N, C-alpha and C positions, 0 to 999 in steps of 0.2 A: 159796185155796191150791193150787199144783200138787200133784197126787197122786205125782209122781214124785219120789222121794228124790234129793238132789243127787250122792250118792255113784253112783247108777245113770247120772245125766247124765254124770258124769266117764267111768265106764267105757265108756258109747257113744261119747263124743267121742274117747277114746284110741284106740279101736278105729277110728274114722273117720280120724283122724290117721294110724294105721297104714296105711289103705288110700291116703292120699295121698302119704306120705313113706316110702319103704322103708328109710330110715335110722333111723327110730324104733324104739326096743326098749323093752321094760318088764320090771321087777324087782320082786318082792315078797317078802316075808318071812313066807311061809306064812300070809298073811291075804287072798289073792287073791279069796275069796269075800266078805269083808267090805269089803274097799276097791273092789271091782268091777273091778280089775284082770283078774279072770277073764274078763271079755267081750272084752279085747284078747287073751287067751290063747287063746280058742276062735277068734277070727279070724285070729290069726297065731302059731301055736303054735311055729313056728321061731324066732320073735323075743321069746319070754317066757322068763324065768328065775326059777324060784322057788328062793331060796337057803336057805330054811328059816328057823327062828327065830334069825337071824344078821344083825340089823339094820346093824350096823356094817361086817360083811362085805359086805353088799348095796352101801352106799354105795362102798366100796372098787372093787368089781365095776363099778359104774355109771362111775365116775371113769376106769376102765381102758378101758371101751368108749368113752368119749367120746374118748379119745386115738386112737382108731382110726377115728374119722369117724362113729361112730354117735351118735344123740341119745337117750340113756337117760332113763327116767321110773323113779325109784325110789320105790315106793309101800308104805306102811304107815300105821299110826295115828299122828296128830299127836305124841303125848307119846314115841312110840317113836323117831321119826325125828329129832326135835329134841333128844332129850335123850339117848337111848341111844346114837345114831350121831353125836353131836355132835362128837367129837375127829376122826372121818374127815371130817365135812363141813367142819370148819374146816381140817384140815391136808391134806386130799386133794382137796377140791373147791374151796373159796374161795380158799385161798392160792395155788394154781396157776391160779385163775381158769378152772375147766374147765366145759364146757358140759354140766352135769347138771341135770336137772328133779328136785326133790325134792318129793314129793307127799304132805301130811299129811291123812288122812281122820279122821272123827269130831272135826273141829276144834271148839275152844270148848267148850260143854256138850252138844252135839248127841249124843254118846256116853252119853245120859241113863242107860240102863239099866246101865250096866257101873260107874257110880259115879265118885267122884273120882279113883281111881287110874288110870282110863282116859280121863277127860276132861283135856284140855289147854288152860289158860288163860293160858300164858306163852309159847306158841310163836313168836308173832309178834315179841315182845320179843327173844327168843333169835336169831331168823333176822334181824331188823332190825340186830343188832349185828354180823353177820358182814360183813366188808369186801367190797364188789363184788356183793352179793346182792340181787336183786330179789324182793320180796315182795308177792304177789297174794292178795286175799280177795274172790272174787265174791260177789254177792248173790242171783241166782236162775239158772235153767237157762240163761237166754240168755246172760248174761255169763260164767257158768262154761264153757260150750261155746266161746264166743269166745276165753277165756282159754287153753283147752287147744289150741286150733287155732292159735293166734297164737304159742304158747309155742315152737314148733319153730323159729319164724324169729328167736327172741330168743337171742342167744349170751352164755353166762355162767351162773353160779349162779342157781338160780330156786327159790323155795319158793311151792308153791300149796296154800292152805288149802282143804279140801272139807269141807262139813258132812255128817253122815249123813242128815238129815231133809230133807223136801221144804220148799220156800220159795215165797211168792206170786211170780208172774211179774210184775216191774215194768217190763220193758222190751219194746218191740217187737224183732222179728228184723232191724231196720235200725239199730238204735242205733249211734252211733259209739263204739267202744271200743279204747282205746289205752292201753298200759301207761305209766303216769306221768301220765295226764291224767283228772283228776276229771270227773264228769258233773253238770250241774246239773239236778237232779229237779224243783226248784220255786223260783221267784223269790220274794223276800220283801225287807222293808225294815226290820224291827225286831230280827230275831236270825237267825243261820245256824246251823242244824242240820247238823252234819258227822257222817255216818253210814257204816258199814262192815259189809259182810257180811250176815248174818242180821239186823240190827238196822236195816237201810234200811227195811223195811216199817214197822216200829214208829215210825221217825222220820217218815215219811209221815203215818202215822195222827195222831201227836202234832201236826204242822203243820195237820191238819184241826181237831183240837181248839182249838189256840191261835187259829186264824182265828175261831172262834166266841166267843173271848173278846178279839177286837179286837186281836189280835197276829199280825202278818204275818211268817211263818217261811220262810226260805229253806232248801231243803234240798240239800246237796250229799253225792254219792258219792264217797267216796275207796276204790276198789277196789285202787289199787296203794299200799300203805303205804310202800314204798321202791322208787324215788324217789317221794316225794310230790310233789303239784302245789302248790307254794308259791305260784306265781303266782295260781292261781284262789282260793286260800284268803285271800290278802292282799287281792285285790279285792273278795271277798264281805265281809270284815272291815270294809274301808272303807265299804261300802255299808250294812251294819247295825249296826256297831258293838259286836257281842258275839256270842259263839260257844258252842255246845254240843256237845261231842263225844259219839258214841254207838258202844260197841264191846262184842262179847261176848269180852272178855279182860280181864286184869287192868289196873288204871289205870296201871300202872308199865311204861313201856318201848313201849306201843303207839300207838294212835291219839292218846290224849289227849297223851302226850308229844310226839308227832311234830309235832302241830298247835301246841302250846306253843312249841316250839323254833323253828318257823318265825315264828310271829307275834310272839314276843318280839324278833325281830330286823326285821321287815318291817312289822308294823302292832300294836303292842301295843293289845289290847282285852281286856274281862274274857272269860274262858273258863271254863266250867263243864263237868263231865263226867258221863257216865252210864256206869259200867263197873263191873266186879267189883272190890270192894275187897279187902283183904289177906286172902284166903281161898281155900280150895279150892271146887270145887262140891260136889254130893253126888248120892245115887241119888234118882229120881222120875222122873216124867213131865216131857218137856222144858220146856213152858211153866211148869210148877210151879217147876222150878229157876230159871229166868230170873227168875221173880218173887221167889224167895227171895233171888237175888242183885242185886235192884234194877234189873233189866233190862226195865222196862214201859213202856208209853205214858204212865201216869201220872207215872213218874219223870222222863221226857223233858219233859214239859210242865211239871212243877215246877221243873226247873232251867232251862228257858228263861224261865220268868217271874222267876226270880231274877236271871238274866243280864240280861234287859231293865232290870229295876229297879236293877242295879248301875251302868248305864251314867251314872246321875246326871242 
C-alpha cells in the first residue's frame, strides 16, 4: 500500500494544476489543512479563498468565479459539500450548468476517526442525481492525480470524491484514464467484478482467491460513476453472464444502482452487490469499519460465487 494519503495526493495535484493553468482557483470552508487544499494555498496564495465555516456560501462564490472565466475548486468534507451546500449546488451550479469543481474529501468511511457524523456514504447518490453533473471516484494516487489534472479541461458541474487514507497503487503512470470510460483490470470468463474507488484493490484480491477456486473473474474499474461506461459493462456482461458490484457507498443510488440500470436495458444478467446496507458507519480503524459494513475480500468472493451459481 502507498504510504501517501490520497488527500495529500489531491492537494499536490491541485497545486500542480495551478502551476499549469492560471485560471484555476481554490476555495475551502476552514478545512484547508484537512482537505490539503492548503498545499494549493501555499503555492498560489493569491488564488485561494478561505470562506470560513460557510459551505453554502463557498459554493455560491465558486459559482460566481466560474462566470468570470475562473475554474474554481470548492473543497471540504464530502458530507458537508454534498449535504449542507446541496441547495446551492443544485440551483447555482447544476441548474445553470456552471463550470464548478466540487471536491468532497474524507469520502466514504475513510474519515474513520471522526465517526458516522463525518463519514459520508450517500454522497455519490446525491451528486449522481444532479442533472448534468459528472461524478468521479479515483482508486489510487495515479488515477486521482490524472482526474485532478484532467478536470480543468472538463466543462460543467463536476464532483470528485477524495479518500483521506492511502491506497494501494494499482496503475502505472501510463494508464489511459478518460472520464466516462472504465478500465479493464483483469480479463475473466465466469463473472465480472465491477469495482469503484478504494474497493478496487479488494476486488483484485478477490479475483485471485476466486482463481484458486477455479472461477475466472474479470475485474472492471468504474472511476466515473456518471456518465457510466455502459458499453463496457454490457460487453463484459455478455462475456461472463454475471456481475458483482463493489463500492464504499450505500447500496442505494450508487454503483450497484447505476449498473443495474444499464444492464436491465442492455444485457440483463444476475447482478449481486457488495455495498453498505441501510446503515451509517461508526468510529474505529478504517479496515475494521469496512469489515463491520461488509466490505471485505471474503464478502466479494462469496457474492461472486453466488452470482456464478445463479447463472443456471
